[in-house]
N, C-alpha and C positions, 0 to 999 in steps of 0.2 A: 643670150642666155641671161637669166637674173642669176647672179653668183649666188644671193642668199638662198636659194632653194636648195644649193649643195654646199652649205658651210654650217659644219657643226659648230655651236654658241663658244665651244675653248678655242678655236682656232682665231689668231689674228689675222686681220683684213691685212692683204698687200698693199701697196702704195699704187697709184694711178699707172705709171708705168709699165708695172707689172701685170696688173690687170687688164691692161691694153693688150699686152704682149699674150696673155692668157685666151683674151676675147678673140685675137686674130687666129690664133691656132684652132679654136672651138669653131670659129667659122668656116677653117678647113676642113675640119672634121665633120662636121654638118652637111657640106656641099659633097664629101666623100660617101657618107651615107645616102645621100639622095641618090647620087648616081650608081649606088649599087643595090637602088630598090628599096631603100628604107630600112635596112639592117645590116650591119657590120659584125663580124665576129670579134668578140672580145679580144683576141688578140692582136688585131689589127688596131683597135681603138688604142690598146695599149704601147703598141708600136710606135703611133703617132705621138701619143701623149708624152713619150720617154724622148724618143729621136727625131722627132720632126726637125731638118736643120733650120737652125738657128732660133726655134720657137720650143723644140721639146725640152723634157726637163734636164735631159743629158747633151741636147743638140745646143742649148741656150747658154745663159750667162750668170743663173742663179749660183750662190756661194756652195750648197749640198751639203760639203761636209764640213765639221767641227764640233766643238766641244759643247755647245750651248747656244739658245736660240738669239742670245745677244749679238753674236756675229753673223747672224743672217743666216746659219746653215740648218739642217735638216733633221741629220743624224749623224753620230760617230762612228767610225770604224776602229778596228783594233790598231792599225798603224798609226791613227790620229789618238787614241786612246795613251799609247807607250811607245817609245821608241825601243824597248825591250822587245817588242813583238817581231820587229825586222832582225833585229840582232841576234834573235835565238833561231830565226827562220833562216836566216843565212848560213847556219850549221848543216841542215839536210841540204839546203841548196849547194852549199860546195861540194859534200858528199857526193851527191847526184853527179855534179860536174866531173869530179875525179873519177868518180866509178864509170862514165859513160864513156870517158877521154874526150869531152866537149868541152867548149871555150866561150859559149855564147848563150845570153840570157833573153827572155823575151817576156815582158808582163801586160796583160789585157787588163784595160780600166784603170789605170793608174792614180785615179785620184787627185789629191793636193800635189803628188810626187813624195810623200812621205816615206813610202813603203821603198820606194825605188832607193831613193837617198840613203835610208837606213840600210838595205841589203848591200848597195855600193860599198860604204863604208865599213861596213862588217867584214864584208867578203875580202875588202884588202886588209884589213886589220889580221883576218883568218890566213892569209896568203894565198888565197885563192887565186888561181890563174884564171882569167877570163877577157876577153878580146871585147866585146861589144852588149850593151844592153839595150835593148828594142822596145818600144812602148808603142801599144795598139789601142787608141782612144779617139773616138769618134769626135768629140768636143774639142774644138779649136781654143775656147776660153780654158778648159783645164789643160790643155796641154801648154798654154802660156804659162800657167800655175805650176806646173811640174819644172817647165824649164826656170824659173825662178826659183822655185825650192832647190833645185839640184844646183844650180850656181850658187844659192846661199851658203847650202849646208855642205856640199861636197865637189868644191870648183875644182880642184885638181882630177876628179874623176868624170865630171859631167862633159867632158867632151868625147866620152865612150858611149853616150846615149844617143839615140837616134829614134825619131818617129815615123811610123810606117803609115801609109794610106791604104794598104793592102797587104793580106796575109802572102808570105812566100808560098812557092809549093812544096818546098821541102824545107826542115829546119832541123839543127843538130843543137842540142843544149838543154838549157833547163827553162820551161814555159811555166808563168806564175799567174794564176789568177784569183783573187782577194775579193770576195763579196761582188763577183761577175755574173753568174749563173742566177741568182735570186733576181736580178734585174732585166732577165730576157721575159719577153712576152709569151704569156701563158694562154691557153684556151679554157674558158670556163663550161661547166656542165652541172646541170641541175637533175635530180630525182626527185619527181612530184608523180602523185597516182601512179604509181608502179613503172614509170617510164622515163627514160635518161633523155633530158633535152639540152642543147647546146645553148649557151648562153650567150647574147648579143648585145648589139648597144643601137638603141631607136631614138628618133627626135620626136618629143611632145609636141603639141601645138606651141605651146610656149618659147620653144627654142630649148627646152630643158634636155638634156642626155639622159635616159633610163634605160633598163634593162627589158629584154623581151625575149623569151624561151622559144627555141623550135625543135620539136622532134628531129634526135639523131637521124641522120639517113646513112652516112657512111660507115660500111660494114665494119673496117677495122677499126672504129670509134665504138661500134656497137660491141664487138667482140672483147675489146679491153674493157669497157665499162662493167659488163655482165659478171666480170670478174671480182667487181667491188660490191661487198658485201654492205649496202644499203638497205637501210630500213626507216621507209618513212621520207621525209622531206630530206634531202642530202645536197649539198654543194660541193665542189671539187675542183682540181685544176689538172692539166696534163701540160707536158713541157717538150712540146715539139722542139722549138728553137733552143733550148737548152742542149737537148739530145743531140741535136744537127750540129751545135758548136763543139760538144765532145769528140763527135765522129769526124768533123773537120781538123781540129788540133791534132788529136792521136793519128789523123791519115797525114799529116803535114810532118809530124814528128818522126825523123827517120831514124835519130839516135839521140837519149837521153832521156828525159823524166818531164811531166806535167803536172804541177801541183795545184788543185782547187781546192779552195777553202771558203765555207758556205754556210748557212744554217739550213737545217732541213733533216729527213729522216730515211731509213731504208723503206721499201715500198710497202711492207706489212704493217709499218707505224703509219706512214702518209695516207694510206686509205682505210684507215681505222673505222670502224662504225661509228665511234665516240667523237670523232674528229667532223662531224657533219657540217659545219660551217665553213668547211675550206681552210686555207690559210693566207690569202689574199689580203693585203695590208698597205696602207699608205701612210707616208711620213711627211709632216710639214712643222716646221720649226718645233722640233723635237716632242712633236704629239704626235700619237699613233692614232688612226682611225680607219675605218675600212669602206669610205666612199670613195671610188675613183673617179667620180664627176665633179669633186673640186677642184677648182683654180687648174684647168687642165694646162700643162705643162709647166708648173709652178711646184709641182708635190710629186715626191717621189712613190711610184706605183710598184710592189713587189710581191712575190710568194716564196715561201718555203721551198726549198729543192727537194725532189724524189730521186735520190740517191742510187737507187737500184737501176732506173731507167739511163742514168748517167753512166754507171759502170757496165751495163750492157753494151751501151753505143760504143764507148772507147774499146772494148773488148772484141767487139764485131769487127775492127779496121785490123785486128790481130796485134792490137798491143797488150802488153802484160798489165794487169791490175797489180799495181806494187804495193798497195795499203790502203784502208779505209779504218779510221777512228775519230774519234773526239778531239776536237782542238786541245782540251785540257790533256789527254795522253799525248797528243803529239808533242805538245810543246814542255811536258815535262820530260819527255825520253830524250828530247833534243836539247835539253838542259838550262832552260829557264831560269832555274833557281840558282845555277851557275853564273848565269850573266847578271841576276840579280843581286849575287855576291860580290862581284867586282865593285858594287857602290859601297863604300865605307858606311856601315849602319851608324855610327856616331855622328854621320852628315844627317842629322835628321830632316834637314831641308830637302835632300837631294831623296834621301832612303826612303821615308816614310810615304812620300806619294809615288815613287815606284813602285814599292811593295803593294800598296792599294790598286794601283794599275794593274799589277800582276794576279792579285784576288780576283779581278773582274775578269781577267783573260781565263782563269781557271775554274773559277767557282761554278759550282751545277745551276745556282739562282741565276746565274750572270750569262756569259760566253759560252764557258768550259763544256758544257754538254750540248746544249743547243748546236752550236757551230760544231762542224765534222771536216776532215780533210781526207780526200780522196785524192790517190797519185796514180798514173799510168807510165810505163816506162818502154824504153826497147833498147837491148844493148847492155841493159846492167843486170847481172847475173843473181845477187842477191839483193833484200830489200833493205831500205836505209835505217838507220840507226832509230829514227823517230817513230818507225813503225815495229820497234824491235818487240815492245810488250802492248798488250792490250788492242791489239788489230783485230777490227771488227767485219772482216771481209766475208766471214761465214754468216752473219746476219743480212747480208744483202740478197 
């Protein structure tokens, strides 16, 4: 594969070792495409590019999470942006533990461990009673980073953390997933010439990956897509894997709550006529672009979350929809301004950076509006304070 064929000029070139890793993965994907008859659904390509053991983006050893390109990272998440995110999230987590009478926590995709460390520290300070903190993460490299972060930041609490290789059949406690749903493989569909097609991946004569569309044949796909008011050319995604994940965790949850935080929209906004280009996006060294074939295994591939489908999947299991709102409203209800107020404003070296980070978490122009929080529960009679005002469940 010629890497320059899929390398926007704005992206820095990776080193030879990383390039070799990417080419190894690309060769495996090309072989799988050949075995499949020359065409692979995009969600399978995305799954391999992100999660192939030892080679995929989340299965390999790249830095991923960080504040700037110089540290080798590709994007920043809320826990990396500010410790006040975890300190504030701990409040509804503690309330959910108490309301459900449970004592266990589980986090999916724990990144560098910053959120886990921050939650453990804040929950301990709040006097919350909990026994274990389980982490589900496929990446061995990230597990080591998480372990190092926890031992450095909360050594007295690190012993309560364990890593799971498989989900338990049942779980009582609070489940947490920050930017997990957006990293799950999506299927791509294109509306051209008044016909819906599924978009897949082929290999050109030069070994380069490219898209190829095939008419939709599955009745359930056609039925769903016909509900989208697409005029002219239109590309979008469906979220089979994310919906399946929501069903799985809500089935597993026998008592407690599941809190999922991610960027996205309810269905009527997601499949809006003006969102004709879809939401698929790639991140490499803090640069965003739209080509998923650049450096397979070295860049993040993501899509916004369609939250109506997530809500439907969870409720289908019998779980209660506890709430759905913007990240800004959730954090404000949970008391982020009070958490910020615990820092002395005259200590400008600490207060000003903290205030700037909180502004990014809350601002409509930053993360405050695009990011949403959806929660499911079993055995919690009332909602959490974090959903007490500004709940948007009706918009789903």
